[in-house]
Each structure stands twice: as structure tokens, then as C-alpha cells.
C-alpha positions as CSV (number, residue, x, y, z in Angstrom):
1,X,-35.0,12.6,-25.7
2,X,-38.1,10.8,-24.4
3,X,-38.8,8.7,-21.3
4,X,-37.6,5.1,-21.8
5,X,-35.1,6.1,-24.5
6,X,-32.0,3.9,-24.3
7,X,-28.7,5.5,-23.4
8,X,-25.4,3.7,-24.2
9,X,-21.8,4.2,-25.1
10,X,-21.1,4.3,-28.8
11,X,-18.3,1.8,-28.3
12,X,-18.8,-0.5,-25.3
13,X,-16.0,-0.8,-22.8
14,X,-15.1,-3.7,-20.6
15,X,-13.4,-3.2,-17.3
16,X,-11.8,-5.9,-15.1
17,X,-11.0,-5.2,-11.5
18,X,-8.5,-7.3,-9.7
19,X,-9.1,-8.3,-6.1
20,X,-6.4,-5.9,-5.0
21,X,-8.5,-3.0,-6.2
22,X,-10.9,-3.6,-3.3
23,X,-8.2,-3.5,-0.6
24,X,-8.6,-0.6,1.8
25,X,-7.3,2.8,0.6
26,X,-7.5,4.4,4.0
27,X,-5.5,2.9,6.8
28,X,-5.9,3.9,10.5
29,X,-2.9,3.6,12.9
30,X,-2.9,4.6,16.6
31,X,0.2,6.6,17.6
32,X,0.8,6.7,21.4
33,X,3.1,9.7,21.0
34,X,0.2,11.9,20.0
35,X,-2.1,13.4,22.6
36,X,-5.7,14.6,22.9
37,X,-7.5,14.4,19.6
38,X,-4.4,15.0,17.5
39,X,-4.2,13.4,14.0
40,X,-1.9,13.4,11.0
41,X,-2.3,12.2,7.4
42,X,0.4,10.4,5.6
43,X,0.2,10.4,1.8
44,X,3.6,8.9,1.0
45,X,2.4,5.4,0.2
46,X,-0.2,3.9,-2.2
47,X,-2.6,4.2,0.7
48,X,-3.7,7.1,2.9
49,X,-2.6,6.6,6.4
50,X,-4.4,8.3,9.3
51,X,-2.2,8.4,12.4
52,X,-4.3,9.3,15.4
53,X,-3.9,9.7,19.1
54,X,-5.2,7.0,21.5
55,X,-8.2,9.1,22.5
56,X,-9.2,9.8,18.9
57,X,-8.7,6.1,18.0
58,X,-11.2,5.2,20.8
59,X,-13.7,7.7,19.4
60,X,-13.3,6.3,15.9
61,X,-13.8,2.7,17.1
62,X,-17.0,3.9,18.9
63,X,-18.3,5.5,15.7
64,X,-17.5,2.3,13.7
65,X,-19.7,0.3,16.0
66,X,-22.6,2.7,15.6
67,X,-24.4,2.5,12.2
68,X,-25.7,6.0,12.5
69,X,-22.2,7.4,12.9
70,X,-20.3,5.2,10.4
71,X,-21.3,7.3,7.3
72,X,-20.2,10.5,9.0
73,X,-16.9,8.9,9.9
74,X,-16.2,7.7,6.4
75,X,-17.2,11.0,4.8
76,X,-15.0,12.9,7.3
77,X,-12.0,10.8,6.7
78,X,-12.5,10.8,2.9
79,X,-12.9,14.6,2.9
80,X,-9.8,15.1,5.1
81,X,-7.6,12.9,3.0
82,X,-8.7,14.4,-0.3
83,X,-8.3,17.9,1.0
84,X,-4.9,17.2,2.4
85,X,-3.8,15.6,-0.9
86,X,-4.6,18.8,-2.7
87,X,-3.1,21.2,-0.1
88,X,0.1,22.9,-1.1
89,X,1.1,23.1,2.6
90,X,1.7,19.4,3.1
């Protein structure tokens, strides 16, 4: 293989994504019954639901409003949800 060689599928494939495919996968819900920085992940629906305490919800909102913290927040939530989905203890 040389620089500038063209790489392609042997048989081209076409994918169409409906608008629904871009809907949020991770939902955030504040649960006033939780305290401190408690959180719980629900995997029962088509979406992943993070239920968080009021204190944690405020911290998440603060991170969402800070561009430097947004990527850490997204990565943390994505990792937590994927790890929980694979865990045999849930």
C-alpha cells in the first residue's frame, strides 16, 4: 500500500438514518428522594435514564454550562452507562 492509494468497500453500502436516530439516548432526571451525590442508572427503556439527587443535578448543570467540563461530563456519563449495562450485578 502506498500513500494516496484509494481505500473503499468492495460493495458500497448506503445507510439512511431517520430523525429519531438523533434523539437523546441518555436522559437525566432529578430525584428529590435521593440525597448527597447519589445517582442511579435505569436501563429498562430504549434510553438510558440517569436519576440523580438535587445536589448532583446542580453540579451537572454547572458542568453543562462550562465548555471545558462538558466533554468530561459526557464521557463520564457514557462510561457509567455502558459499564452498568454490562455489569452482571444490575
